[in-house]
LUMPA-457776 format. One record per residue: residue in three letters; x, y, z of N, C-alpha, C, O, CB in turn. Coordinates in pm, whole numbers, padded with zeros to 5 digits, always signed. Glycine has a CB too. Example, Ala and Ser with C-alpha at 12.3 -4.5 7.8 and 13.67 -1.06 7.14 Angstrom:
2
ALA+01319-00569+00780+01230-00450+00780+01320-00330+00780+01424-00332+00846+01131-00447+00905/SER+01285-00225+00708+01367-00106+00714+01290+00003+00787+01341+00114+00804+01408-00060+00572/
***
This chain:
119
MET+08491+12484+16349+08387+12460+16437+08363+12327+16523+08340+12217+16473+08284+12479+16364/LYS+08374+12358+16672+08389+12256+16792+08272+12179+16785+08154+12215+16777+08403+12322+16942/LEU+08324+12062+16789+08234+11978+16778+08098+12016+16894+07987+12012+16842+08311+11840+16795/GLU+08102+12046+17026+07985+12101+17084+07890+12187+17009+07767+12184+17004+08023+12169+17188/LYS+07988+12275+16942+07895+12402+16856+07805+12284+16761+07686+12305+16737+08021+12544+16728/VAL+07847+12209+16730+07752+12130+16596+07682+12077+16645+07570+12099+16599+07801+12031+16496/LYS+07683+11966+16776+07615+11908+16882+07470+12080+16899+07353+12065+16868+07768+11864+17050/GLU+07523+12208+16950+07409+12308+16995+07344+12322+16834+07222+12314+16819+07476+12480+17079/VAL+07440+12345+16711+07332+12412+16610+07262+12321+16589+07140+12340+16596+07370+12471+16479/LEU+07308+12202+16558+07193+12101+16529+07079+12014+16576+07002+11948+16505+07231+12040+16495/ASN+07082+12027+16743+07033+12018+16843+07048+11837+16812+06971+11768+16745+06889+12111+16863/ALA+07148+11804+16871+07177+11653+16762+07202+11572+16935+07239+11626+17040+07385+11656+16598/LYS+07171+11449+16911+07194+11327+17039+07326+11240+16952+07354+11187+16845+07009+11194+17076/VAL+07386+11274+17103+07546+11207+17056+07524+11075+17074+07430+11054+17151+07692+11252+17152/PHE+07570+10989+17036+07579+10818+17021+07701+10773+17084+07698+10681+17165+07584+10759+16860/THR+07843+10848+17042+08028+10842+17096+08059+10974+17095+08003+11078+17060+08159+10757+16984/GLY+08202+10931+17161+08255+11034+17160+08268+11175+17244+08335+11278+17237+08228+11043+17078/GLU+08147+11111+17341+08080+11279+17401+08219+11338+17480+08211+11451+17527+07911+11262+17552/ASN+08350+11262+17495+08430+11315+17539+08551+11409+17484+08643+11471+17538+08452+11236+17587/LYS+08490+11382+17298+08575+11454+17189+08492+11573+17149+08534+11633+17049+08610+11358+17056/LEU+08366+11625+17215+08304+11711+17182+08421+11868+17166+08388+11926+17063+08183+11704+17287/SER+08545+11947+17242+08579+12012+17220+08672+12000+17111+08747+12097+17098+08592+12046+17306/GLU+08690+11883+17010+08771+11874+16917+08694+11953+16795+08571+11950+16790+08809+11728+16896/THR+08792+12044+16671+08742+12076+16602+08753+12022+16501+08850+11958+16461+08748+12158+16604/VAL+08608+12049+16423+08679+12023+16280+08648+12172+16179+08589+12274+16215+08595+11859+16196/ASN+08696+12149+16075+08732+12319+15954+08631+12314+15816+08608+12399+15730+08947+12318+15862/SER+08573+12148+15839+08496+12166+15711+08392+12064+15690+08433+11955+15730+08587+12164+15592/ALA+08248+12056+15631+08174+11949+15624+08143+11885+15492+08171+11930+15381+08068+11979+15682/CYS+08088+11784+15518+08028+11750+15348+07917+11673+15389+07926+11575+15464+08139+11648+15225/GLY+07796+11722+15333+07688+11640+15336+07663+11550+15197+07617+11602+15095+07571+11729+15369/CYS+07699+11408+15204+07654+11312+15105+07610+11219+15121+07632+11194+15239+07714+11278+15039/ASP+07539+11117+15064+07495+11026+15075+07562+10895+14958+07519+10780+14953+07363+11070+15076/LEU+07653+10939+14892+07728+10848+14803+07843+10862+14846+07924+10953+14828+07725+10869+14662/MET+07856+10717+14939+07982+10701+14937+08151+10749+14850+08256+10796+14895+07953+10606+14932/SER+08118+10717+14745+08206+10659+14639+08230+10876+14637+08341+10928+14627+08108+10523+14461/ASP+08156+10920+14644+08208+11098+14651+08267+11148+14742+08370+11215+14754+08112+11197+14651/VAL+08186+11106+14811+08342+11116+14983+08425+11095+14975+08509+11164+15032+08366+11043+15108/LEU+08466+10970+14890+08644+10906+14875+08680+10967+14795+08793+11012+14814+08691+10757+14832/ALA+08627+10998+14692+08681+11108+14529+08724+11278+14571+08824+11341+14537+08499+11131+14386/PHE+08586+11333+14675+08609+11466+14694+08656+11487+14810+08745+11569+14790+08509+11540+14675/VAL+08652+11464+14931+08666+11478+15056+08832+11481+15075+08902+11399+15015+08585+11366+15131/LYS+08901+11605+15185+09034+11605+15154+09042+11691+15348+08968+11779+15392+09090+11710+14965/ASP+09137+11635+15405+09107+11724+15544+09056+11628+15617+09005+11522+15579+09003+11854+15540/GLN+09073+11675+15738+08974+11637+15840+08847+11676+15860+08828+11726+15971+09014+11657+15937/ALA+08724+11667+15765+08584+11671+15759+08515+11617+15832+08555+11507+15869+08543+11641+15672/MET+08408+11655+15875+08235+11579+15919+08197+11568+15844+08195+11669+15773+08122+11626+15991/LEU+08129+11436+15789+08017+11371+15751+07917+11381+15775+07877+11337+15883+08013+11290+15762/LEU+07828+11446+15684+07644+11490+15711+07598+11377+15616+07630+11376+15497+07571+11686+15645/THR+07489+11243+15699+07460+11179+15543+07318+11129+15631+07298+11151+15751+07598+11025+15450/GLY+07240+11067+15550+07093+10990+15553+07169+10843+15592+07140+10766+15683+06983+10991+15374/LEU+07266+10833+15499+07233+10643+15517+07320+10584+15692+07421+10627+15748+07354+10525+15324/VAL+07264+10518+15714+07300+10420+15848+07309+10278+15811+07222+10191+15804+07184+10426+15969/ASN+07467+10276+15783+07516+10106+15772+07653+10096+15766+07709+10201+15735+07465+10022+15637/PRO+07713+10014+15783+07903+09995+15820+07969+10080+15695+08065+10146+15735+07979+09786+15806/GLN+07946+10093+15576+08037+10153+15484+08064+10318+15547+08174+10373+15553+07963+10146+15319/VAL+07981+10356+15575+07949+10537+15621+08092+10502+15746+08201+10558+15754+07714+10597+15723/ILE+08054+10426+15802+08202+10389+15907+08316+10472+15877+08371+10580+15896+08268+10228+15886/ARG+08322+10291+15782+08477+10250+15675+08470+10391+15612+08555+10474+15645+08465+10090+15522/THR+08366+10426+15515+08448+10519+15479+08524+10688+15565+08627+10748+15534+08371+10537+15372/ALA+08447+10712+15647+08484+10755+15758+08610+10793+15799+08667+10902+15802+08452+10686+15821/GLU+08654+10627+15843+08782+10575+15869+08887+10630+15775+08983+10700+15812+08777+10429+15859/MET+08864+10598+15668+08937+10598+15547+09010+10733+15501+09122+10743+15451+08845+10557+15446/MET+08889+10864+15539+08909+10947+15495+08955+11035+15625+08984+11155+15625+08809+10974+15412/ASP+08954+10924+15758+09023+11034+15885+08907+11130+15919+08934+11248+15944+09173+11144+15825/MET+08754+11076+15921+08693+11192+15986+08712+11176+16129+08774+11087+16188+08546+11210+15952/LYS+08632+11299+16185+08640+11342+16338+08489+11246+16338+08479+11131+16383+08640+11552+16392/CYS+08415+11303+16295+08250+11311+16322+08165+11271+16176+08193+11299+16060+08204+11492+16374/ILE+08041+11188+16238+07923+11168+16164+07821+11181+16191+07783+11143+16302+07910+11087+16127/VAL+07724+11247+16090+07589+11327+16165+07522+11267+16072+07543+11275+15951+07567+11507+16180/PHE+07419+11191+16139+07304+11143+16045+07209+11225+16027+07196+11310+16115+07240+11032+16083/VAL+07119+11230+15920+07040+11341+15946+06887+11269+15944+06875+11147+15935+07069+11468+15829/ARG+06764+11369+15954+06638+11334+15962+06563+11193+16041+06471+11117+16010+06617+11335+15836/GLY+06637+11202+16135+06619+11154+16278+06655+10989+16286+06605+10902+16357+06454+11184+16326/LYS+06754+10983+16194+06811+10816+16180+06890+10822+16260+06946+10929+16284+06878+10750+16051/GLU+06926+10678+16343+07012+10655+16481+07127+10517+16440+07087+10420+16375+06881+10602+16636/PRO+07215+10524+16470+07319+10435+16432+07247+10313+16557+07185+10338+16660+07507+10511+16454/ASP+07298+10138+16476+07201+10053+16575+07384+10022+16669+07497+10066+16648+07075+09863+16473/GLU+07334+09942+16753+07431+09892+16811+07561+09863+16754+07661+09897+16817+07390+09802+16853/THR+07570+09814+16662+07664+09742+16563+07794+09893+16534+07914+09914+16551+07546+09679+16385/LEU+07707+09945+16496+07733+10127+16413+07848+10215+16524+07950+10283+16526+07526+10255+16414/ILE+07741+10152+16608+07830+10192+16764+07966+10213+16814+08043+10305+16839+07813+10106+16847/GLN+07960+10035+16821+08076+09969+16877+08191+10017+16754+08289+10085+16784+08047+09784+16898/MET+08173+09985+16660+08258+10026+16499+08296+10188+16510+08406+10225+16469+08132+10004+16332/ALA+08205+10279+16565+08288+10392+16503+08350+10424+16655+08423+10523+16647+08191+10535+16410/LYS+08344+10376+16782+08393+10358+16941+08527+10308+16892+08631+10373+16904+08297+10235+17058/GLU+08516+10151+16818+08675+10131+16791+08752+10228+16694+08875+10231+16704+08697+09989+16729/LYS+08686+10311+16597+08727+10402+16543+08792+10522+16539+08864+10577+16456+08678+10409+16520/ASN+08741+10556+16673+08731+10639+16730+08682+10786+16649+08736+10891+16614+08841+10627+16790/ILE+08577+10740+16644+08428+10849+16538+08325+10924+16637+08272+10896+16744+08291+10722+16425/VAL+08324+10972+16597+08236+11068+16695+08107+11067+16620+08114+11104+16503+08298+11234+16718/LEU+07931+11013+16692+07875+10987+16595+07739+11073+16694+07721+11080+16816+07883+10817+16536/MET+07675+11120+16597+07534+11239+16671+07457+11222+16539+07503+11172+16437+07581+11458+16717/SER+07297+11285+16560+07175+11236+16534+07121+11358+16530+07102+11415+16638+07115+11137+16624/THR+07077+11436+16384+07002+11518+16382+06809+11488+16352+06741+11386+16340+07078+11590+16291/GLN+06791+11571+16352+06629+11555+16305+06615+11664+16183+06518+11664+16108+06503+11598+16448/TYR+06670+11711+16178+06690+11813+16075+06711+11734+15914+06771+11629+15936+06832+11906+16126/PRO+06689+11745+15795+06694+11693+15679+06855+11749+15643+06908+11849+15692+06562+11742+15582/LEU+06913+11661+15551+07040+11715+15503+07070+11850+15431+07175+11914+15434+07081+11627+15425/TYR+06966+11877+15374+06968+12031+15305+07006+12144+15430+07085+12238+15430+06791+12074+15231/VAL+06934+12103+15511+06904+12229+15626+06981+12231+15741+07007+12333+15804+06762+12228+15685/ALA+07029+12089+15776+07156+12104+15844+07268+12165+15795+07307+12276+15832+07196+11999+15873/CYS+07334+12080+15695+07425+12204+15563+07408+12368+15639+07474+12445+15709+07304+12213+15348/GLY+07300+12362+15585+07248+12506+15586+07309+12596+15687+07382+12695+15686+07102+12508+15610/ARG+07244+12515+15781+07288+12614+15957+07393+12585+15962+07454+12691+15945+07223+12580+16123/LEU+07482+12485+15977+07673+12471+15980+07683+12569+15903+07709+12671+15965+07771+12324+15914/TYR+07671+12586+15762+07739+12674+15651+07740+12835+15742+07843+12899+15765+07627+12673+15476/SER+07632+12867+15775+07538+13002+15794+07579+13048+15953+07532+13139+16021+07343+12963+15776/ARG+07672+12960+15980+07746+12993+16140+07898+12940+16055+07970+12892+16143+07673+12862+16329/GLY+07961+12933+15938+08055+12921+15938+08178+12858+15908+08289+12905+15881+08040+12931+15981/LEU+08129+12724+15920+08171+12606+15892+08175+12621+15753+08088+12690+15699+08094+12498+15945/ASN+08281+12557+15673+08288+12579+15496+08269+12440+15464+08315+12343+15524+08448+12646+15416/PRO+08185+12443+15344+08204+12276+15256+08402+12251+15259+08513+12304+15265+08125+12297+15014/GLU+08316+12114+15249+08505+12116+15222+08547+12091+15054+08508+12042+14949+08597+11953+15325/GLY+08679+12181+15133+08716+12194+14930+08737+12363+14873+08790+12387+14764+08529+12124+14811/ILE+08695+12452+14951+08583+12478+14897+08623+12673+14962+08590+12711+15074+08428+12358+14965/GLU+08686+12750+14873+08683+12882+14935+08561+12957+14907+08505+12954+14797+08797+12961+14893/ILE+08519+13024+15008+08355+13126+14992+08432+13239+14959+08543+13239+15011+08228+13163+15155/ASP+08411+13308+14907+08440+13495+14910+08318+13536+14918+08219+13501+14853+08515+13583+14767/GLY+08337+13650+15045+08249+13716+15135+08133+13755+15054+08039+13815+15106+08314+13835+15204/
***
């Protein structure tokens, strides 16, 4: 799914990487425990989270993620925005809670990380 479609589906505000919205993500991970992200996420995923702190940016960088979407209307501060710009990570925010945001993306074809879905 292209990041511009993610923006549309989640009615998201973009903070960094507006020029990267034509890029594609193949999977997503909804999680607030960064240790779980490190343990279970593979491939270039997108992270949806309610955490807004530097550890989220560091985790996304380590996992080679293209995009972080903050849920429940949470927005990054200027420090996080600068970190994401330096790491070339797209930052978005949506008003949807985590469960709804993940469901909206899933129902439009974006698979959970590492799980094959049978029809």
